[in-house]
Each structure stands twice: as structure tokens, then as C-alpha cells.
LUMDREN-690093 format. One record per residue (C-alpha): residue number from 1; residue in three letters; x, z, y. Coordinates in steps of 0.25 Angstrom, whole numbers. Each point is the difference from the previous one (the first is absolute). Last residue first. Layout:
node num=NUM residu=ALA east=X up=Z north=Y
...
END
This chain:
node num=147 residu=GLY east=451 up=303 north=323
node num=146 residu=GLY east=-8 up=5 north=11
node num=145 residu=MET east=-15 up=3 north=4
node num=144 residu=ILE east=-9 up=10 north=-7
node num=143 residu=GLN east=-14 up=1 north=5
node num=142 residu=VAL east=-9 up=12 north=-3
node num=141 residu=VAL east=-14 up=-1 north=5
node num=140 residu=VAL east=-8 up=13 north=-1
node num=139 residu=GLU east=-15 up=-1 north=-2
node num=138 residu=ARG east=-9 up=13 north=1
node num=137 residu=SER east=-11 up=5 north=-9
node num=136 residu=LYS east=-8 up=11 north=6
node num=135 residu=PRO east=0 up=14 north=5
node num=134 residu=LEU east=-4 up=1 north=14
node num=133 residu=ASP east=9 up=-2 north=12
node num=132 residu=LEU east=15 up=4 north=2
node num=131 residu=GLU east=6 up=-4 north=-13
node num=130 residu=VAL east=15 up=0 north=1
node num=129 residu=LEU east=7 up=-10 north=-10
node num=128 residu=PHE east=13 up=7 north=-2
node num=127 residu=VAL east=14 up=-5 north=-3
node num=126 residu=ARG east=11 up=10 north=-5
node num=125 residu=GLN east=13 up=5 north=6
node num=124 residu=TRP east=6 up=13 north=-5
node num=123 residu=LYS east=14 up=-5 north=-3
node num=122 residu=GLY east=1 up=-12 north=9
node num=121 residu=PHE east=-7 up=-13 north=-5
node num=120 residu=ALA east=7 up=-13 north=-2
node num=119 residu=LEU east=-11 up=-6 north=-9
node num=118 residu=GLU east=7 up=-6 north=-12
node num=117 residu=GLY east=4 up=-14 north=-5
node num=116 residu=ASN east=15 up=2 north=4
node num=115 residu=VAL east=-4 up=3 north=14
node num=114 residu=ILE east=-15 up=-1 north=5
node num=113 residu=PRO east=-2 up=4 north=15
node num=112 residu=ILE east=-14 up=7 north=3
node num=111 residu=MET east=-9 up=-5 north=10
node num=110 residu=GLU east=-13 up=8 north=4
node num=109 residu=SER east=-14 up=-4 north=4
node num=108 residu=THR east=-12 up=3 north=7
node num=107 residu=GLY east=3 up=11 north=10
node num=106 residu=LEU east=0 up=15 north=1
node num=105 residu=VAL east=-2 up=5 north=14
node num=104 residu=LEU east=-11 up=-11 north=2
node num=103 residu=HIS east=-6 up=3 north=-13
node num=102 residu=GLN east=-4 up=14 north=5
node num=101 residu=CYS east=-8 up=-8 north=11
node num=100 residu=HIS east=-7 up=-9 north=-11
node num=99 residu=ALA east=-3 up=12 north=-8
node num=98 residu=HIS east=-6 up=9 north=11
node num=97 residu=GLY east=-9 up=-12 north=4
node num=96 residu=ASN east=-6 up=1 north=-14
node num=95 residu=PRO east=-15 up=2 north=2
node num=94 residu=CYS east=-6 up=-8 north=-12
node num=93 residu=GLU east=-6 up=-14 north=-1
node num=92 residu=ASP east=-8 up=-3 north=-12
node num=91 residu=GLU east=-8 up=-11 north=6
node num=90 residu=ASN east=13 up=-5 north=6
node num=89 residu=MET east=3 up=-1 north=15
node num=88 residu=HIS east=12 up=-8 north=5
node num=87 residu=VAL east=-5 up=0 north=15
node num=86 residu=THR east=-12 up=6 north=7
node num=85 residu=ARG east=4 up=15 north=2
node num=84 residu=ILE east=-10 up=7 north=10
node num=83 residu=ALA east=-10 up=7 north=-9
node num=82 residu=PHE east=11 up=0 north=-11
node num=81 residu=ASP east=9 up=10 north=7
node num=80 residu=ASN east=11 up=1 north=-11
node num=79 residu=HIS east=9 up=-10 north=7
node num=78 residu=GLY east=-3 up=7 north=13
node num=77 residu=TYR east=8 up=12 north=-6
node num=76 residu=TYR east=-4 up=14 north=3
node num=75 residu=SER east=9 up=11 north=-8
node num=74 residu=ASP east=-5 up=5 north=-13
node num=73 residu=GLN east=10 up=-8 north=-9
node num=72 residu=PRO east=12 up=6 north=8
node num=71 residu=ALA east=10 up=-11 north=5
node num=70 residu=VAL east=14 up=5 north=1
node num=69 residu=THR east=-4 up=14 north=-5
node num=68 residu=GLY east=-6 up=-5 north=-13
node num=67 residu=LEU east=12 up=-9 north=-2
node num=66 residu=PHE east=9 up=12 north=1
node num=65 residu=HIS east=-8 up=8 north=-10
node num=64 residu=GLU east=1 up=-11 north=-10
node num=63 residu=MET east=15 up=-1 north=3
node num=62 residu=ASP east=2 up=15 north=-2
node num=61 residu=LYS east=-8 up=-1 north=-14
node num=60 residu=ILE east=9 up=-11 north=-4
node num=59 residu=LEU east=12 up=9 north=4
node num=58 residu=LEU east=-5 up=11 north=-8
node num=57 residu=PRO east=-1 up=-9 north=-12
node num=56 residu=GLU east=13 up=-7 north=1
node num=55 residu=ASN east=0 up=-15 north=-2
node num=54 residu=GLU east=9 up=-4 north=11
node num=53 residu=ASN east=-3 up=-11 north=10
node num=52 residu=ILE east=-2 up=-15 north=1
node num=51 residu=LYS east=-13 up=-4 north=6
node num=50 residu=ILE east=-11 up=-11 north=-2
node num=49 residu=ALA east=-13 up=3 north=7
node num=48 residu=ALA east=-15 up=-1 north=-4
node num=47 residu=THR east=-10 up=-1 north=11
node num=46 residu=THR east=3 up=-13 north=6
node num=45 residu=HIS east=1 up=-7 north=-14
node num=44 residu=ARG east=8 up=-10 north=-8
node num=43 residu=SER east=11 up=9 north=-2
node num=42 residu=PHE east=14 up=-6 north=0
node num=41 residu=VAL east=12 up=3 north=-9
node num=40 residu=ILE east=12 up=-9 north=4
node num=39 residu=ALA east=11 up=0 north=-10
node num=38 residu=ILE east=14 up=-6 north=4
node num=37 residu=GLY east=11 up=-8 north=-6
node num=36 residu=SER east=11 up=1 north=-10
node num=35 residu=GLU east=-3 up=0 north=-15
node num=34 residu=VAL east=-13 up=-7 north=0
node num=33 residu=LYS east=-6 up=0 north=-15
node num=32 residu=SER east=-14 up=0 north=7
node num=31 residu=GLU east=-6 up=8 north=-12
node num=30 residu=GLY east=10 up=11 north=2
node num=29 residu=VAL east=-3 up=1 north=15
node num=28 residu=VAL east=-15 up=0 north=-4
node num=27 residu=ASP east=3 up=12 north=-9
node num=26 residu=VAL east=7 up=8 north=11
node num=25 residu=VAL east=-12 up=-2 north=9
node num=24 residu=LEU east=-9 up=6 north=-11
node num=23 residu=ASP east=10 up=11 north=-2
node num=22 residu=THR east=0 up=3 north=15
node num=21 residu=ILE east=-15 up=1 north=2
node num=20 residu=ASP east=-1 up=14 north=4
node num=19 residu=ILE east=-14 up=3 north=5
node num=18 residu=PHE east=0 up=8 north=13
node num=17 residu=GLU east=-15 up=4 north=2
node num=16 residu=PRO east=-7 up=3 north=13
node num=15 residu=ALA east=-10 up=-3 north=-4
node num=14 residu=ARG east=-5 up=1 north=-14
node num=13 residu=THR east=0 up=-7 north=-14
node num=12 residu=SER east=8 up=-12 north=2
node num=11 residu=ARG east=0 up=-12 north=-9
node num=10 residu=VAL east=12 up=-10 north=0
node num=9 residu=ASN east=-1 up=-15 north=-3
node num=8 residu=LEU east=14 up=-7 north=1
node num=7 residu=CYS east=1 up=-14 north=5
node num=6 residu=LYS east=13 up=-7 north=-4
node num=5 residu=THR east=9 up=-9 north=7
node num=4 residu=PHE east=14 up=-6 north=-4
node num=3 residu=ALA east=8 up=-8 north=10
node num=2 residu=ARG east=12 up=-8 north=-2
node num=1 residu=MET east=14 up=-2 north=7
END
């Protein structure tokens, strides 16, 4: 068994935003030369998730709406109360408690089987980076393991 790892940089433009990164992951699988194994797609952020779903425009709007109902941006979050928060503060800190809470229902990574050198997706499955915070550059680690 061998491992092949590549870090992808993905730029978001808004939040929430479902960014289809499937083709980028397919390219990494091809580079790896792995015929049978697994692809792990991992976000290096606590406010940007990785999910598998269908890339259908109305469904994406529904999912964006869902995230807003799970953790609305305008709700109170202690994380956003900079008068009382004392840890993990940056000079450019933004109120993003909603993004962290939305991340809880989405998660950080997905694993996809590789069969005959290809991702073993179902007919409509695609892999998304889901931006939950401000537009920015995001890092996605893709690790391929197998032979």
C-alpha cells in the first residue's frame, strides 16, 4: 500500500457556498496511479466543510437555506461576543459562531472508494467544499491510499 497526498487551494466567494471540487479530486486520483484504495478529502478549517451530495442548483439553494435554519447568522453566539471571549482571538477576528455550528452538522472530511482507478461515486454524487464563513482561500487535503 502507498499513500499520495496533495493540498488543493480553493477560493470561495460567499457563504454559504457549495463549491464542486470533484474534478480536482479526480485529477489527484489520476496523479496517484492508485487502482484500488480510498480517497480522503479533508478540510483544514473549522468553518469550511467537505460533503458529498448532488450538484443540482435548486437543491444547493435548499441546502444553503437549511444551514441558515440550523444556525442562523443573526443568533447570539458566545464565540462572537468579543467583550467576554478570551481565547483564539486574531486582529481580524470576525463573528462566525454560526459557521462553526453549521460545520457541526456537515463535518470535516469524506472518504470515497477507488475502484479501477476511479472514484466509486453513485450517478449524481459530487464532492463539495462548503464555505460557511467569509470568502477566502481554503486548503483541502486529498490523500489517496491503496495500490
